[in-house]
C-alpha positions in Angstrom: -7.5 -33.2 -20.5 -9.7 -32.9 -17.2 -12.7 -31.1 -15.6 -11.7 -28.5 -13.1 -14.4 -27.3 -10.8 -14.5 -24.0 -8.9 -16.6 -22.2 -6.8 -16.5 -18.3 -6.3 -18.7 -15.8 -4.6 -20.1 -12.8 -6.8 -19.7 -10.7 -3.7 -16.4 -8.4 -3.1 -14.2 -9.4 -0.3 -15.6 -12.9 0.1 -12.1 -15.5 -0.1 -12.8 -18.7 -1.5 -11.6 -20.6 1.5 -14.2 -19.1 3.5 -17.1 -20.4 1.4 -18.6 -23.6 3.2 -20.8 -26.0 1.0 -22.2 -29.3 2.3 -23.8 -31.9 0.3 -26.5 -33.4 2.8 -26.7 -37.2 1.4 -28.7 -39.7 3.6 -25.5 -41.6 4.4 -23.7 -38.5 5.9 -23.3 -34.7 5.2 -20.1 -34.4 2.9 -18.2 -30.9 3.2 -16.5 -29.9 0.2 -12.8 -28.5 0.9 -12.3 -25.3 -1.2 -9.3 -24.3 -2.4 -8.0 -20.8 -2.3 -8.1 -20.4 -6.0 -11.8 -21.9 -5.5 -10.8 -25.2 -6.8 -13.3 -27.8 -5.6 -13.7 -31.7 -6.3 -17.6 -32.5 -6.1 -17.9 -36.2 -5.5 -19.2 -37.3 -8.8 -21.1 -40.8 -7.7 -23.8 -42.9 -9.1 -25.7 -43.1 -5.7 -25.4 -39.3 -4.9 -27.0 -38.4 -8.5 -29.6 -40.6 -8.1 -30.2 -39.2 -4.5 -30.1 -35.5 -5.5 -29.6 -34.4 -2.5 -29.8 -30.8 -0.9 -26.6 -28.7 -0.9 -26.2 -25.5 1.4 -23.9 -23.1 1.9 -22.8 -20.2 4.3 -23.0 -17.7 1.7 -26.3 -15.9 0.1 -28.5 -17.5 -2.2 -27.6 -16.6 -5.4 -24.3 -15.4 -4.3 -22.0 -18.2 -5.7 -21.0 -19.4 -9.1 -20.1 -22.8 -10.1 -17.8 -23.2 -13.2 -16.3 -26.1 -14.7 -13.5 -25.7 -17.0 -11.1 -27.9 -19.5 -7.5 -28.1 -18.0 -4.6 -29.9 -19.6 -2.2 -32.3 -18.0 0.0 -29.8 -15.9 3.9 -30.8 -17.3 5.9 -32.5 -14.6 9.0 -30.9 -15.9 10.0 -27.4 -16.9 11.0 -28.3 -20.7 7.9 -29.6 -22.5 8.1 -30.9 -26.2 6.0 -28.7 -28.2 4.6 -31.3 -30.2 2.9 -32.7 -26.7 1.3 -29.5 -26.4 0.0 -29.3 -29.6 -1.4 -32.7 -29.5 -3.3 -31.7 -26.2 -4.7 -28.8 -28.1 -5.7 -31.3 -31.0 -7.3 -33.6 -28.3 -9.5 -30.5 -26.9 -10.9 -30.0 -30.4 -11.6 -33.5 -31.1 -13.6 -33.2 -28.1 -15.2 -29.6 -28.7 -16.5 -31.2 -32.2 -18.0 -34.1 -30.6 -20.4 -31.9 -28.5 -23.8 -31.5 -29.6 -24.7 -28.5 -32.1 -24.9 -25.2 -30.1 -22.9 -26.6 -27.2 -19.7 -25.6 -28.6 -18.3 -24.0 -31.6 -15.0 -23.3 -30.4 -11.2 -24.2 -30.9 -8.3 -24.4 -28.9 -6.5 -21.3 -30.2 -3.6 -21.7 -27.7 -3.0 -22.5 -24.2 -3.0 -20.4 -20.6 -0.3 -21.2 -18.5 -1.3 -19.8 -14.9 1.6 -19.3 -12.4 1.4 -17.8 -9.0 0.9 -13.9 -9.2 4.0 -12.2 -8.9 6.2 -15.2 -9.2 8.1 -13.6 -12.3 7.3 -16.7 -14.2 8.4 -16.8 -17.8 8.3 -19.1 -20.8 11.1 -19.5 -23.8 9.5 -20.7 -26.7 12.0 -22.6 -29.2 12.2 -23.5 -32.8 13.7 -21.6 -35.8 13.3 -18.7 -33.5 13.4 -17.9 -30.1 10.6 -16.2 -27.9 10.8 -15.1 -24.4 7.3 -14.6 -22.7 6.6 -13.2 -19.2 3.5 -13.6 -17.3 1.4 -10.9 -16.1 0.4 -9.7 -12.7 -2.1 -12.3 -12.5 0.6 -15.1 -13.3 -0.5 -15.9 -16.9 1.2 -16.4 -20.0 -1.1 -17.5 -23.3 0.7 -19.2 -25.9 -1.0 -19.1 -29.0 -1.0 -22.0 -31.8 0.0 -19.4 -34.3 2.6 -17.9 -34.2 3.9 -19.4 -31.0 3.3 -23.1 -31.2 3.1 -23.9 -34.8 6.7 -23.5 -35.4 8.1 -24.5 -32.0 10.5 -27.5 -31.1 10.5 -26.9 -27.0 8.8 -24.8 -24.7 11.1 -24.3 -21.5 9.0 -23.1 -18.2 11.0 -21.2 -15.7 8.9 -23.0 -13.0 6.0 -25.3 -13.1 2.4 -23.9 -13.6 -0.4 -24.3 -11.2 -2.5 -25.1 -14.2 -3.0 -25.0 -18.1 -5.9 -24.5 -19.5 -7.0 -24.4 -23.1 -7.3 -20.8 -24.7 -11.0 -21.8 -26.4 -12.3 -19.2 -29.0 -14.8 -19.3 -31.9 
């Protein structure tokens, strides 16, 4: 499990890679690299946290959204034991249960696999029966714990996903 940071514009037509963000630290300015999907890695260092430097952007004030999401380890092979995915979702549930009251009341109900849009990605879930799932137009496939994962033995991906996110719901 890891944290995924993203910056996105609330304004239509602004591509993530066109957003410039600079942290003005005392030692030197730090220019953040923002990926096409908005992915960014903020330097989470004790010295910067203590300094609390100003951060500027080339976008209008109030037009950016910063989000941090939990992500599961992205598979390194196209065949994944279902037990491995169930264990990862159990770890998310354990983490959510440790959060202070009011911060999180959800549970990982499944996993959302994100593939490149239009790639025609698919997932085959095998167990007592076989189930074939095709990605939507945005390249997403959601495997729910029940009925997809609870009785599955393995999961076969047509290609490696860009990321896998827990599907969290109350």
